[in-house]
N, C-alpha and C positions, 0 to 999 in steps of 0.2 A: 607875710606868712611862713616864707620861706626862707629864711634867714633863721626863723626857729627850727626847722627843722629836723638839727639836729636835734635839740634839746627834746623834741621832741620820743622823739625815737630814744634816744640817754637813758629817756621815765618810763617808757614802753619796756626794756631790755632788764633794766631796774623793779618792776613788778612783775615781771614774765618769772626771774629770776629769785624776785621774794615769793613769790607764789608754788615755784615749784619744789623751794626750799624746804618753806612750813607744810609741805606733805598736801598740798593740793594734787591731785590725779592731770597729769600731762596732758588728757582729754578735756576738762572742762576748761583748763587755760587753754586750747584750739577752742571750744565752743565761745567763749569769750570776745576772744580774736575774730571769730565767724563773725560774730552779735555788731560789734563794736567796727568790722570791716565797710560795711556800705556807707555810715553817719559816718565814719574818717577819710573814704572817697571824698564823698559830700561837699565835705569842707575843704582840703587840701584844690581835688578840682575845679571848684566854684573860688579858689583863694578866700573864704571867708565873706566876701561880700560885705566886708564893715565899712565902708565910706561910700559906697553906692555914687559913687562921680559920676556921673554924666548922664545917669539912671531918670529921667523924667519922672517913673511911676504911677503916666496917668493922669493926674492933675494938674499941669497946665492944658488952660484951652488954650485954642486954635484961633488965630484971627482968619475973615475971609481970605487971604492971596496964602494961607497954609495949608486951606483942609484941598482934599481931592475936585481937581479941576474937571474929571471925567463924568460928579453926580452931576450936573446944574442941569 
């Protein structure tokens, strides 16, 4: 995910410059960036979670030796 970051930043800069060049008000561009801030931060901070390696998702059953021993 992080290896594509320069490509994403470049695309965002081109998009902003293009929007401003065709006459979109800067305030509208700023509102658009604010609207995208939360989803983009989730994407980058959580790394996309593309492969879910190491996550069982709760679908595995535990055997008797793996259950909580204090519940007996």
